[in-house]
Structure formats: C-alpha cells, structure tokens
PDB file of N, CA, C and O in Angstrom:
ATOM      1  N   MET A   1       0.851  -1.190  -0.009  1.00  0.00           N
ATOM      2  CA  MET A   1       0.000   0.012   0.013  1.00  0.00           C
ATOM      3  C   MET A   1       0.855   1.234   0.007  1.00  0.00           C
ATOM      4  O   MET A   1       1.710   1.363   0.884  1.00  0.00           O
ATOM      5  N   PRO A   2       0.684   2.173  -0.948  1.00  0.00           N
ATOM      6  CA  PRO A   2       1.512   3.347  -0.968  1.00  0.00           C
ATOM      7  C   PRO A   2       1.171   4.321   0.154  1.00  0.00           C
ATOM      8  O   PRO A   2       0.031   4.416   0.609  1.00  0.00           O
ATOM      9  N   ILE A   3       2.183   5.024   0.570  1.00  0.00           N
ATOM     10  CA  ILE A   3       2.025   6.049   1.666  1.00  0.00           C
ATOM     11  C   ILE A   3       2.219   7.378   1.043  1.00  0.00           C
ATOM     12  O   ILE A   3       3.202   7.592   0.334  1.00  0.00           O
ATOM     13  N   ILE A   4       1.299   8.301   1.285  1.00  0.00           N
ATOM     14  CA  ILE A   4       1.452   9.667   0.805  1.00  0.00           C
ATOM     15  C   ILE A   4       1.713  10.617   1.961  1.00  0.00           C
ATOM     16  O   ILE A   4       0.895  10.810   2.860  1.00  0.00           O
ATOM     17  N   ALA A   5       2.907  11.201   1.884  1.00  0.00           N
ATOM     18  CA  ALA A   5       3.258  12.137   2.972  1.00  0.00           C
ATOM     19  C   ALA A   5       2.671  13.555   2.630  1.00  0.00           C
ATOM     20  O   ALA A   5       2.873  14.102   1.546  1.00  0.00           O
ATOM     21  N   VAL A   6       1.952  14.085   3.614  1.00  0.00           N
ATOM     22  CA  VAL A   6       1.316  15.410   3.391  1.00  0.00           C
ATOM     23  C   VAL A   6       1.948  16.486   4.264  1.00  0.00           C
ATOM     24  O   VAL A   6       1.693  17.670   4.045  1.00  0.00           O
ATOM     25  N   GLY A   7       2.726  16.130   5.198  1.00  0.00           N
ATOM     26  CA  GLY A   7       3.400  17.143   6.094  1.00  0.00           C
ATOM     27  C   GLY A   7       2.386  18.061   6.690  1.00  0.00           C
ATOM     28  O   GLY A   7       1.439  17.613   7.336  1.00  0.00           O
ATOM     29  N   LYS A   8       2.564  19.330   6.489  1.00  0.00           N
ATOM     30  CA  LYS A   8       1.684  20.320   7.087  1.00  0.00           C
ATOM     31  C   LYS A   8       0.607  20.800   6.152  1.00  0.00           C
ATOM     32  O   LYS A   8      -0.018  21.829   6.407  1.00  0.00           O
ATOM     33  N   ALA A   9       0.369  20.061   5.048  1.00  0.00           N
ATOM     34  CA  ALA A   9      -0.612  20.550   4.062  1.00  0.00           C
ATOM     35  C   ALA A   9      -1.951  20.713   4.641  1.00  0.00           C
ATOM     36  O   ALA A   9      -2.614  21.691   4.292  1.00  0.00           O
ATOM     37  N   PHE A  10      -2.445  19.839   5.515  1.00  0.00           N
ATOM     38  CA  PHE A  10      -3.806  20.021   6.088  1.00  0.00           C
ATOM     39  C   PHE A  10      -3.801  21.250   6.994  1.00  0.00           C
ATOM     40  O   PHE A  10      -4.815  21.947   7.037  1.00  0.00           O
ATOM     41  N   ASP A  11      -2.757  21.552   7.696  1.00  0.00           N
ATOM     42  CA  ASP A  11      -2.640  22.737   8.508  1.00  0.00           C
ATOM     43  C   ASP A  11      -2.691  24.011   7.659  1.00  0.00           C
ATOM     44  O   ASP A  11      -3.347  24.987   8.022  1.00  0.00           O
ATOM     45  N   PHE A  12      -1.992  23.982   6.528  1.00  0.00           N
ATOM     46  CA  PHE A  12      -1.969  25.121   5.651  1.00  0.00           C
ATOM     47  C   PHE A  12      -3.394  25.403   5.068  1.00  0.00           C
ATOM     48  O   PHE A  12      -3.860  26.541   5.013  1.00  0.00           O
ATOM     49  N   ILE A  13      -4.040  24.301   4.645  1.00  0.00           N
ATOM     50  CA  ILE A  13      -5.331  24.415   4.016  1.00  0.00           C
ATOM     51  C   ILE A  13      -6.354  24.906   5.090  1.00  0.00           C
ATOM     52  O   ILE A  13      -7.221  25.723   4.781  1.00  0.00           O
ATOM     53  N   ALA A  14      -6.249  24.418   6.308  1.00  0.00           N
ATOM     54  CA  ALA A  14      -7.170  24.832   7.376  1.00  0.00           C
ATOM     55  C   ALA A  14      -6.848  26.234   7.890  1.00  0.00           C
ATOM     56  O   ALA A  14      -7.680  26.856   8.552  1.00  0.00           O
ATOM     57  N   GLY A  15      -5.658  26.733   7.594  1.00  0.00           N
ATOM     58  CA  GLY A  15      -5.319  28.085   8.028  1.00  0.00           C
ATOM     59  C   GLY A  15      -4.813  28.163   9.423  1.00  0.00           C
ATOM     60  O   GLY A  15      -4.771  29.246  10.006  1.00  0.00           O
ATOM     61  N   THR A  16      -4.413  27.017  10.001  1.00  0.00           N
ATOM     62  CA  THR A  16      -3.901  27.004  11.393  1.00  0.00           C
ATOM     63  C   THR A  16      -2.388  27.278  11.473  1.00  0.00           C
ATOM     64  O   THR A  16      -1.870  27.635  12.531  1.00  0.00           O
ATOM     65  N   LYS A  17      -1.707  27.109  10.365  1.00  0.00           N
ATOM     66  CA  LYS A  17      -0.234  27.379  10.294  1.00  0.00           C
ATOM     67  C   LYS A  17       0.036  28.268   9.131  1.00  0.00           C
ATOM     68  O   LYS A  17      -0.582  28.086   8.081  1.00  0.00           O
ATOM     69  N   PRO A  18       0.936  29.240   9.250  1.00  0.00           N
ATOM     70  CA  PRO A  18       1.262  30.111   8.118  1.00  0.00           C
ATOM     71  C   PRO A  18       2.155  29.431   7.113  1.00  0.00           C
ATOM     72  O   PRO A  18       3.000  28.617   7.485  1.00  0.00           O
ATOM     73  N   GLN A  19       1.982  29.750   5.844  1.00  0.00           N
ATOM     74  CA  GLN A  19       2.885  29.226   4.844  1.00  0.00           C
ATOM     75  C   GLN A  19       4.059  30.182   4.638  1.00  0.00           C
ATOM     76  O   GLN A  19       4.004  31.354   5.010  1.00  0.00           O
ATOM     77  N   ALA A  20       5.086  29.668   4.055  1.00  0.00           N
ATOM     78  CA  ALA A  20       6.296  30.512   3.826  1.00  0.00           C
ATOM     79  C   ALA A  20       5.919  31.589   2.779  1.00  0.00           C
ATOM     80  O   ALA A  20       5.046  31.370   1.939  1.00  0.00           O
ATOM     81  N   PRO A  21       6.581  32.728   2.848  1.00  0.00           N
ATOM     82  CA  PRO A  21       6.366  33.720   1.814  1.00  0.00           C
ATOM     83  C   PRO A  21       6.656  33.203   0.414  1.00  0.00           C
ATOM     84  O   PRO A  21       7.446  32.281   0.208  1.00  0.00           O
ATOM     85  N   SER A  22       5.978  33.838  -0.543  1.00  0.00           N
ATOM     86  CA  SER A  22       6.066  33.281  -1.917  1.00  0.00           C
ATOM     87  C   SER A  22       7.516  33.332  -2.468  1.00  0.00           C
ATOM     88  O   SER A  22       7.873  32.489  -3.291  1.00  0.00           O
ATOM     89  N   TRP A  23       8.378  34.321  -2.025  1.00  0.00           N
ATOM     90  CA  TRP A  23       9.728  34.321  -2.507  1.00  0.00           C
ATOM     91  C   TRP A  23      10.540  33.129  -1.938  1.00  0.00           C
ATOM     92  O   TRP A  23      11.424  32.605  -2.616  1.00  0.00           O
ATOM     93  N   MET A  24      10.229  32.698  -0.669  1.00  0.00           N
ATOM     94  CA  MET A  24      10.882  31.572  -0.129  1.00  0.00           C
ATOM     95  C   MET A  24      10.426  30.292  -0.867  1.00  0.00           C
ATOM     96  O   MET A  24      11.227  29.398  -1.141  1.00  0.00           O
ATOM     97  N   GLN A  25       9.118  30.233  -1.179  1.00  0.00           N
ATOM     98  CA  GLN A  25       8.604  29.087  -1.913  1.00  0.00           C
ATOM     99  C   GLN A  25       9.285  28.953  -3.302  1.00  0.00           C
ATOM    100  O   GLN A  25       9.638  27.852  -3.724  1.00  0.00           O
ATOM    101  N   SER A  26       9.456  30.097  -3.995  1.00  0.00           N
ATOM    102  CA  SER A  26      10.043  30.071  -5.332  1.00  0.00           C
ATOM    103  C   SER A  26      11.497  29.671  -5.292  1.00  0.00           C
ATOM    104  O   SER A  26      12.007  29.153  -6.285  1.00  0.00           O
ATOM    105  N   PHE A  27      12.194  29.890  -4.180  1.00  0.00           N
ATOM    106  CA  PHE A  27      13.606  29.476  -4.067  1.00  0.00           C
ATOM    107  C   PHE A  27      13.785  28.106  -3.412  1.00  0.00           C
ATOM    108  O   PHE A  27      14.907  27.632  -3.234  1.00  0.00           O
ATOM    109  N   GLY A  28      12.654  27.475  -3.054  1.00  0.00           N
ATOM    110  CA  GLY A  28      12.726  26.179  -2.393  1.00  0.00           C
ATOM    111  C   GLY A  28      13.129  26.254  -0.952  1.00  0.00           C
ATOM    112  O   GLY A  28      13.713  25.295  -0.448  1.00  0.00           O
ATOM    113  N   LEU A  29      12.861  27.312  -0.265  1.00  0.00           N
ATOM    114  CA  LEU A  29      13.265  27.531   1.142  1.00  0.00           C
ATOM    115  C   LEU A  29      12.165  27.426   2.157  1.00  0.00           C
ATOM    116  O   LEU A  29      12.255  27.964   3.260  1.00  0.00           O
ATOM    117  N   GLU A  30      11.069  26.688   1.747  1.00  0.00           N
ATOM    118  CA  GLU A  30      10.006  26.518   2.681  1.00  0.00           C
ATOM    119  C   GLU A  30      10.457  25.703   3.920  1.00  0.00           C
ATOM    120  O   GLU A  30       9.909  25.897   5.005  1.00  0.00           O
ATOM    121  N   TRP A  31      11.412  24.825   3.776  1.00  0.00           N
ATOM    122  CA  TRP A  31      11.977  24.093   4.916  1.00  0.00           C
ATOM    123  C   TRP A  31      12.618  25.004   5.895  1.00  0.00           C
ATOM    124  O   TRP A  31      12.497  24.767   7.097  1.00  0.00           O
ATOM    125  N   LEU A  32      13.311  26.062   5.460  1.00  0.00           N
ATOM    126  CA  LEU A  32      13.965  26.993   6.318  1.00  0.00           C
ATOM    127  C   LEU A  32      12.940  27.820   7.104  1.00  0.00           C
ATOM    128  O   LEU A  32      13.149  28.077   8.290  1.00  0.00           O
ATOM    129  N   PHE A  33      11.847  28.238   6.479  1.00  0.00           N
ATOM    130  CA  PHE A  33      10.785  28.963   7.140  1.00  0.00           C
ATOM    131  C   PHE A  33      10.150  28.056   8.165  1.00  0.00           C
ATOM    132  O   PHE A  33       9.859  28.510   9.271  1.00  0.00           O
ATOM    133  N   ARG A  34       9.926  26.825   7.858  1.00  0.00           N
ATOM    134  CA  ARG A  34       9.296  25.916   8.806  1.00  0.00           C
ATOM    135  C   ARG A  34      10.209  25.622   9.991  1.00  0.00           C
ATOM    136  O   ARG A  34       9.770  25.513  11.136  1.00  0.00           O
ATOM    137  N   LEU A  35      11.519  25.497   9.666  1.00  0.00           N
ATOM    138  CA  LEU A  35      12.472  25.293  10.759  1.00  0.00           C
ATOM    139  C   LEU A  35      12.527  26.380  11.683  1.00  0.00           C
ATOM    140  O   LEU A  35      12.607  26.182  12.896  1.00  0.00           O
ATOM    141  N   ALA A  36      12.484  27.657  11.112  1.00  0.00           N
ATOM    142  CA  ALA A  36      12.543  28.841  11.968  1.00  0.00           C
ATOM    143  C   ALA A  36      11.273  29.017  12.822  1.00  0.00           C
ATOM    144  O   ALA A  36      11.335  29.467  13.966  1.00  0.00           O
ATOM    145  N   SER A  37      10.082  28.639  12.216  1.00  0.00           N
ATOM    146  CA  SER A  37       8.867  28.856  12.929  1.00  0.00           C
ATOM    147  C   SER A  37       8.498  27.734  13.880  1.00  0.00           C
ATOM    148  O   SER A  37       7.727  27.933  14.818  1.00  0.00           O
ATOM    149  N   GLU A  38       9.062  26.531  13.630  1.00  0.00           N
ATOM    150  CA  GLU A  38       8.739  25.371  14.478  1.00  0.00           C
ATOM    151  C   GLU A  38      10.069  24.701  14.937  1.00  0.00           C
ATOM    152  O   GLU A  38      10.206  23.479  14.887  1.00  0.00           O
ATOM    153  N   ALA A  39      11.002  25.500  15.365  1.00  0.00           N
ATOM    154  CA  ALA A  39      12.347  24.986  15.710  1.00  0.00           C
ATOM    155  C   ALA A  39      12.259  23.938  16.826  1.00  0.00           C
ATOM    156  O   ALA A  39      12.950  22.920  16.769  1.00  0.00           O
ATOM    157  N   ARG A  40      11.426  24.173  17.829  1.00  0.00           N
ATOM    158  CA  ARG A  40      11.356  23.252  18.924  1.00  0.00           C
ATOM    159  C   ARG A  40      10.895  21.865  18.515  1.00  0.00           C
ATOM    160  O   ARG A  40      11.330  20.868  19.090  1.00  0.00           O
ATOM    161  N   GLN A  41      10.019  21.798  17.530  1.00  0.00           N
ATOM    162  CA  GLN A  41       9.468  20.537  17.080  1.00  0.00           C
ATOM    163  C   GLN A  41      10.377  19.826  16.061  1.00  0.00           C
ATOM    164  O   GLN A  41      10.332  18.598  15.984  1.00  0.00           O
ATOM    165  N   LEU A  42      11.204  20.549  15.273  1.00  0.00           N
ATOM    166  CA  LEU A  42      11.891  20.046  14.149  1.00  0.00           C
ATOM    167  C   LEU A  42      13.381  19.860  14.355  1.00  0.00           C
ATOM    168  O   LEU A  42      14.023  19.209  13.531  1.00  0.00           O
ATOM    169  N   TRP A  43      13.976  20.413  15.443  1.00  0.00           N
ATOM    170  CA  TRP A  43      15.416  20.412  15.508  1.00  0.00           C
ATOM    171  C   TRP A  43      16.021  19.051  15.566  1.00  0.00           C
ATOM    172  O   TRP A  43      17.075  18.825  14.972  1.00  0.00           O
ATOM    173  N   ARG A  44      15.389  18.114  16.268  1.00  0.00           N
ATOM    174  CA  ARG A  44      15.948  16.776  16.366  1.00  0.00           C
ATOM    175  C   ARG A  44      15.933  16.082  14.957  1.00  0.00           C
ATOM    176  O   ARG A  44      16.888  15.412  14.564  1.00  0.00           O
ATOM    177  N   ARG A  45      14.814  16.279  14.236  1.00  0.00           N
ATOM    178  CA  ARG A  45      14.752  15.679  12.904  1.00  0.00           C
ATOM    179  C   ARG A  45      15.781  16.218  12.013  1.00  0.00           C
ATOM    180  O   ARG A  45      16.415  15.461  11.277  1.00  0.00           O
ATOM    181  N   CYS A  46      15.986  17.493  12.034  1.00  0.00           N
ATOM    182  CA  CYS A  46      16.905  18.197  11.103  1.00  0.00           C
ATOM    183  C   CYS A  46      18.366  17.907  11.477  1.00  0.00           C
ATOM    184  O   CYS A  46      19.193  17.720  10.584  1.00  0.00           O
ATOM    185  N   HIS A  47      18.702  17.867  12.771  1.00  0.00           N
ATOM    186  CA  HIS A  47      20.058  17.693  13.200  1.00  0.00           C
ATOM    187  C   HIS A  47      20.534  16.306  13.321  1.00  0.00           C
ATOM    188  O   HIS A  47      21.736  16.060  13.220  1.00  0.00           O
ATOM    189  N   PHE A  48      19.628  15.352  13.540  1.00  0.00           N
ATOM    190  CA  PHE A  48      20.040  13.961  13.674  1.00  0.00           C
ATOM    191  C   PHE A  48      19.491  13.083  12.531  1.00  0.00           C
ATOM    192  O   PHE A  48      20.209  12.221  12.024  1.00  0.00           O
ATOM    193  N   GLY A  49      18.241  13.291  12.127  1.00  0.00           N
ATOM    194  CA  GLY A  49      17.646  12.514  11.124  1.00  0.00           C
ATOM    195  C   GLY A  49      18.230  12.697   9.720  1.00  0.00           C
ATOM    196  O   GLY A  49      18.485  11.722   9.012  1.00  0.00           O
ATOM    197  N   ASN A  50      18.444  13.994   9.315  1.00  0.00           N
ATOM    198  CA  ASN A  50      18.945  14.273   7.987  1.00  0.00           C
ATOM    199  C   ASN A  50      20.356  13.752   7.765  1.00  0.00           C
ATOM    200  O   ASN A  50      20.598  13.138   6.725  1.00  0.00           O
ATOM    201  N   PRO A  51      21.312  13.958   8.684  1.00  0.00           N
ATOM    202  CA  PRO A  51      22.651  13.409   8.439  1.00  0.00           C
ATOM    203  C   PRO A  51      22.643  11.864   8.430  1.00  0.00           C
ATOM    204  O   PRO A  51      23.389  11.240   7.676  1.00  0.00           O
ATOM    205  N   ALA A  52      21.806  11.272   9.261  1.00  0.00           N
ATOM    206  CA  ALA A  52      21.709   9.778   9.267  1.00  0.00           C
ATOM    207  C   ALA A  52      21.178   9.318   7.901  1.00  0.00           C
ATOM    208  O   ALA A  52      21.697   8.367   7.317  1.00  0.00           O
ATOM    209  N   PHE A  53      20.162   9.986   7.408  1.00  0.00           N
ATOM    210  CA  PHE A  53      19.680   9.605   6.107  1.00  0.00           C
ATOM    211  C   PHE A  53      20.733   9.739   5.036  1.00  0.00           C
ATOM    212  O   PHE A  53      20.881   8.842   4.205  1.00  0.00           O
ATOM    213  N   LEU A  54      21.474  10.838   5.029  1.00  0.00           N
ATOM    214  CA  LEU A  54      22.475  11.090   4.016  1.00  0.00           C
ATOM    215  C   LEU A  54      23.593  10.054   4.072  1.00  0.00           C
ATOM    216  O   LEU A  54      24.109   9.615   3.044  1.00  0.00           O
ATOM    217  N   LEU A  55      23.962   9.666   5.324  1.00  0.00           N
ATOM    218  CA  LEU A  55      24.971   8.611   5.446  1.00  0.00           C
ATOM    219  C   LEU A  55      24.507   7.280   4.966  1.00  0.00           C
ATOM    220  O   LEU A  55      25.259   6.546   4.326  1.00  0.00           O
ATOM    221  N   LEU A  56      23.293   6.959   5.261  1.00  0.00           N
ATOM    222  CA  LEU A  56      22.751   5.699   4.717  1.00  0.00           C
ATOM    223  C   LEU A  56      22.564   5.661   3.204  1.00  0.00           C
ATOM    224  O   LEU A  56      22.751   4.633   2.554  1.00  0.00           O
ATOM    225  N   LEU A  57      22.187   6.820   2.670  1.00  0.00           N
ATOM    226  CA  LEU A  57      22.091   6.967   1.203  1.00  0.00           C
ATOM    227  C   LEU A  57      23.448   6.831   0.540  1.00  0.00           C
ATOM    228  O   LEU A  57      23.566   6.174  -0.494  1.00  0.00           O
ATOM    229  N   ALA A  58      24.515   7.464   1.141  1.00  0.00           N
ATOM    230  CA  ALA A  58      25.813   7.382   0.578  1.00  0.00           C
ATOM    231  C   ALA A  58      26.340   5.935   0.653  1.00  0.00           C
ATOM    232  O   ALA A  58      27.028   5.473  -0.258  1.00  0.00           O
ATOM    233  N   ALA A  59      26.008   5.221   1.757  1.00  0.00           N
ATOM    234  CA  ALA A  59      26.438   3.844   1.891  1.00  0.00           C
ATOM    235  C   ALA A  59      25.744   3.010   0.791  1.00  0.00           C
ATOM    236  O   ALA A  59      26.374   2.143   0.185  1.00  0.00           O
ATOM    237  N   GLN A  60      24.504   3.261   0.545  1.00  0.00           N
ATOM    238  CA  GLN A  60      23.818   2.507  -0.557  1.00  0.00           C
ATOM    239  C   GLN A  60      24.431   2.781  -1.937  1.00  0.00           C
ATOM    240  O   GLN A  60      24.622   1.873  -2.746  1.00  0.00           O
ATOM    241  N   CYS A  61      24.729   4.059  -2.174  1.00  0.00           N
ATOM    242  CA  CYS A  61      25.347   4.428  -3.439  1.00  0.00           C
ATOM    243  C   CYS A  61      26.679   3.778  -3.627  1.00  0.00           C
ATOM    244  O   CYS A  61      26.963   3.253  -4.703  1.00  0.00           O
ATOM    245  N   LEU A  62      27.528   3.796  -2.587  1.00  0.00           N
ATOM    246  CA  LEU A  62      28.889   3.217  -2.673  1.00  0.00           C
ATOM    247  C   LEU A  62      28.812   1.666  -2.781  1.00  0.00           C
ATOM    248  O   LEU A  62      29.710   1.035  -3.337  1.00  0.00           O
ATOM    249  N   ALA A  63      27.731   1.074  -2.244  1.00  0.00           N
ATOM    250  CA  ALA A  63      27.622  -0.365  -2.328  1.00  0.00           C
ATOM    251  C   ALA A  63      27.009  -0.812  -3.639  1.00  0.00           C
ATOM    252  O   ALA A  63      26.949  -2.004  -3.939  1.00  0.00           O
ATOM    253  N   GLY A  64      26.559   0.147  -4.409  1.00  0.00           N
ATOM    254  CA  GLY A  64      25.990  -0.156  -5.711  1.00  0.00           C
ATOM    255  C   GLY A  64      24.566  -0.630  -5.671  1.00  0.00           C
ATOM    256  O   GLY A  64      24.086  -1.237  -6.628  1.00  0.00           O
ATOM    257  N   LYS A  65      23.862  -0.359  -4.555  1.00  0.00           N
ATOM    258  CA  LYS A  65      22.455  -0.784  -4.456  1.00  0.00           C
ATOM    259  C   LYS A  65      21.599   0.289  -5.112  1.00  0.00           C
ATOM    260  O   LYS A  65      21.825   1.474  -4.866  1.00  0.00           O
ATOM    261  N   PRO A  66      20.647  -0.072  -5.918  1.00  0.00           N
ATOM    262  CA  PRO A  66      19.810   0.896  -6.594  1.00  0.00           C
ATOM    263  C   PRO A  66      18.892   1.663  -5.676  1.00  0.00           C
ATOM    264  O   PRO A  66      18.338   1.078  -4.745  1.00  0.00           O
ATOM    265  N   ASN A  67      18.714   2.902  -5.893  1.00  0.00           N
ATOM    266  CA  ASN A  67      17.750   3.752  -5.226  1.00  0.00           C
ATOM    267  C   ASN A  67      17.398   4.870  -6.121  1.00  0.00           C
ATOM    268  O   ASN A  67      17.943   4.987  -7.219  1.00  0.00           O
ATOM    269  N   LEU A  68      16.493   5.707  -5.683  1.00  0.00           N
ATOM    270  CA  LEU A  68      15.958   6.788  -6.504  1.00  0.00           C
ATOM    271  C   LEU A  68      17.001   7.872  -6.830  1.00  0.00           C
ATOM    272  O   LEU A  68      16.876   8.564  -7.841  1.00  0.00           O
ATOM    273  N   ILE A  69      18.035   8.020  -5.971  1.00  0.00           N
ATOM    274  CA  ILE A  69      18.967   9.098  -6.121  1.00  0.00           C
ATOM    275  C   ILE A  69      20.115   8.695  -7.028  1.00  0.00           C
ATOM    276  O   ILE A  69      20.464   9.416  -7.963  1.00  0.00           O
ATOM    277  N   CYS A  70      20.693   7.553  -6.751  1.00  0.00           N
ATOM    278  CA  CYS A  70      21.935   7.221  -7.473  1.00  0.00           C
ATOM    279  C   CYS A  70      21.861   5.825  -8.154  1.00  0.00           C
ATOM    280  O   CYS A  70      22.850   5.093  -8.127  1.00  0.00           O
ATOM    281  N   ASN A  71      20.734   5.450  -8.750  1.00  0.00           N
ATOM    282  CA  ASN A  71      20.647   4.164  -9.374  1.00  0.00           C
ATOM    283  C   ASN A  71      21.430   4.126 -10.710  1.00  0.00           C
ATOM    284  O   ASN A  71      21.624   3.050 -11.275  1.00  0.00           O
ATOM    285  N   GLU A  72      21.864   5.256 -11.198  1.00  0.00           N
ATOM    286  CA  GLU A  72      22.670   5.272 -12.415  1.00  0.00           C
ATOM    287  C   GLU A  72      24.168   5.251 -12.139  1.00  0.00           C
ATOM    288  O   GLU A  72      24.967   5.095 -13.062  1.00  0.00           O
ATOM    289  N   ILE A  73      24.549   5.406 -10.883  1.00  0.00           N
ATOM    290  CA  ILE A  73      25.926   5.470 -10.567  1.00  0.00           C
ATOM    291  C   ILE A  73      26.524   4.063 -10.331  1.00  0.00           C
ATOM    292  O   ILE A  73      26.067   3.357  -9.432  1.00  0.00           O
ATOM    293  N   PRO A  74      27.489   3.662 -11.082  1.00  0.00           N
ATOM    294  CA  PRO A  74      28.000   2.284 -10.884  1.00  0.00           C
ATOM    295  C   PRO A  74      28.851   2.267  -9.576  1.00  0.00           C
ATOM    296  O   PRO A  74      29.348   3.295  -9.116  1.00  0.00           O
ATOM    297  N   PRO A  75      28.982   1.083  -9.029  1.00  0.00           N
ATOM    298  CA  PRO A  75      29.794   0.940  -7.775  1.00  0.00           C
ATOM    299  C   PRO A  75      31.251   1.343  -8.071  1.00  0.00           C
ATOM    300  O   PRO A  75      31.734   1.210  -9.195  1.00  0.00           O
ATOM    301  N   VAL A  76      31.905   1.817  -7.070  1.00  0.00           N
ATOM    302  CA  VAL A  76      33.263   2.229  -7.183  1.00  0.00           C
ATOM    303  C   VAL A  76      34.179   0.968  -7.293  1.00  0.00           C
ATOM    304  O   VAL A  76      34.159   0.101  -6.419  1.00  0.00           O
ATOM    305  N   ALA A  77      34.965   0.894  -8.371  1.00  0.00           N
ATOM    306  CA  ALA A  77      35.902  -0.228  -8.542  1.00  0.00           C
ATOM    307  C   ALA A  77      37.224   0.187  -8.041  1.00  0.00           C
ATOM    308  O   ALA A  77      37.582   1.361  -8.138  1.00  0.00           O
ATOM    309  N   PRO A  78      38.015  -0.779  -7.475  1.00  0.00           N
ATOM    310  CA  PRO A  78      39.311  -0.432  -6.982  1.00  0.00           C
ATOM    311  C   PRO A  78      40.214  -0.077  -8.184  1.00  0.00           C
ATOM    312  O   PRO A  78      40.078  -0.667  -9.256  1.00  0.00           O
ATOM    313  N   ILE A  79      41.127   0.882  -8.000  1.00  0.00           N
ATOM    314  CA  ILE A  79      42.060   1.297  -9.015  1.00  0.00           C
ATOM    315  C   ILE A  79      43.225   0.387  -8.966  1.00  0.00           C
ATOM    316  O   ILE A  79      43.849   0.254  -7.913  1.00  0.00           O
ATOM    317  N   PRO A  80      43.579  -0.291 -10.118  1.00  0.00           N
ATOM    318  CA  PRO A  80      44.738  -1.197 -10.098  1.00  0.00           C
ATOM    319  C   PRO A  80      46.031  -0.365 -10.015  1.00  0.00           C
ATOM    320  O   PRO A  80      46.196   0.643 -10.701  1.00  0.00           O
ATOM    321  N   LEU A  81      46.897  -0.814  -9.183  1.00  0.00           N
ATOM    322  CA  LEU A  81      48.176  -0.132  -9.025  1.00  0.00           C
ATOM    323  C   LEU A  81      49.171  -0.603 -10.077  1.00  0.00           C
ATOM    324  O   LEU A  81      49.304  -1.804 -10.310  1.00  0.00           O
ATOM    325  N   ALA A  82      49.840   0.291 -10.686  1.00  0.00           N
ATOM    326  CA  ALA A  82      50.823  -0.046 -11.691  1.00  0.00           C
ATOM    327  C   ALA A  82      52.084  -0.540 -10.973  1.00  0.00           C
ATOM    328  O   ALA A  82      52.517   0.089 -10.007  1.00  0.00           O
ATOM    329  N   SER A  83      52.663  -1.614 -11.404  1.00  0.00           N
ATOM    330  CA  SER A  83      53.849  -2.103 -10.781  1.00  0.00           C
ATOM    331  C   SER A  83      55.047  -1.276 -11.220  1.00  0.00           C
ATOM    332  O   SER A  83      55.286  -1.025 -12.401  1.00  0.00           O
ATOM    333  N   ALA A  84      55.782  -0.872 -10.195  1.00  0.00           N
ATOM    334  CA  ALA A  84      56.955   0.006 -10.479  1.00  0.00           C
ATOM    335  C   ALA A  84      58.137  -0.896 -10.742  1.00  0.00           C
ATOM    336  O   ALA A  84      58.457  -1.776  -9.943  1.00  0.00           O
ATOM    337  N   THR A  85      58.782  -0.669 -11.873  1.00  0.00           N
ATOM    338  CA  THR A  85      59.982  -1.495 -12.156  1.00  0.00           C
ATOM    339  C   THR A  85      61.147  -0.566 -12.180  1.00  0.00           C
ATOM    340  O   THR A  85      61.086   0.534 -12.729  1.00  0.00           O
ATOM    341  N   CYS A  86      62.230  -1.030 -11.566  1.00  0.00           N
ATOM    342  CA  CYS A  86      63.443  -0.250 -11.555  1.00  0.00           C
ATOM    343  C   CYS A  86      64.371  -0.839 -12.678  1.00  0.00           C
ATOM    344  O   CYS A  86      64.539  -2.053 -12.786  1.00  0.00           O
ATOM    345  N   GLY A  87      64.913  -0.004 -13.434  1.00  0.00           N
ATOM    346  CA  GLY A  87      65.690  -0.678 -14.456  1.00  0.00           C
ATOM    347  C   GLY A  87      66.622   0.125 -15.166  1.00  0.00           C
ATOM    348  O   GLY A  87      67.320  -0.374 -16.049  1.00  0.00           O
TER     349      GLY A  87
END
C-alpha cells in the first residue's frame, strides 16, 4: 500500500499554520521557514535525522544498491596499481 506524505498540508489548508512567503517558496526555502517557525518540534529531525539519512544513502550508493537518487551510478571499482619496475 503506498504512503502519501502530506506534512503540514492540512494545517496550511485549514489556516492554522502560516505558509512561507512566496519568495521563499520560489527558491525552495519552505523548509527554512518551517524550521525557523517550528524549531522546537523540528530540531531533532533536522540535526540527527537528515545526516543519518544522508549517510545511509551514501552507503547504498557506494555499495551499488539501486535507489531513486543514485541508481545510475556504478559501484566504485578499485584502481589497479601499476607495478613499479626499476631498471
């Protein structure tokens, strides 16, 4: 069963939470407005959850496991060392 994340959409529609200004929306900075206005609720997610997600994503990419971000990136192959000959 698919899950649809709506975040604060219902609060915005109901008018209980303010939306970011249009200039922030056009630059993709709604997350910054929300972090500033709801810092007490979001700080743990932003400071611990996001870096953990990025580390797990990087581990998947380096292991060559497909995902939505880096499924086109091939796994990193070791570089063969050239044998040095003295002569």
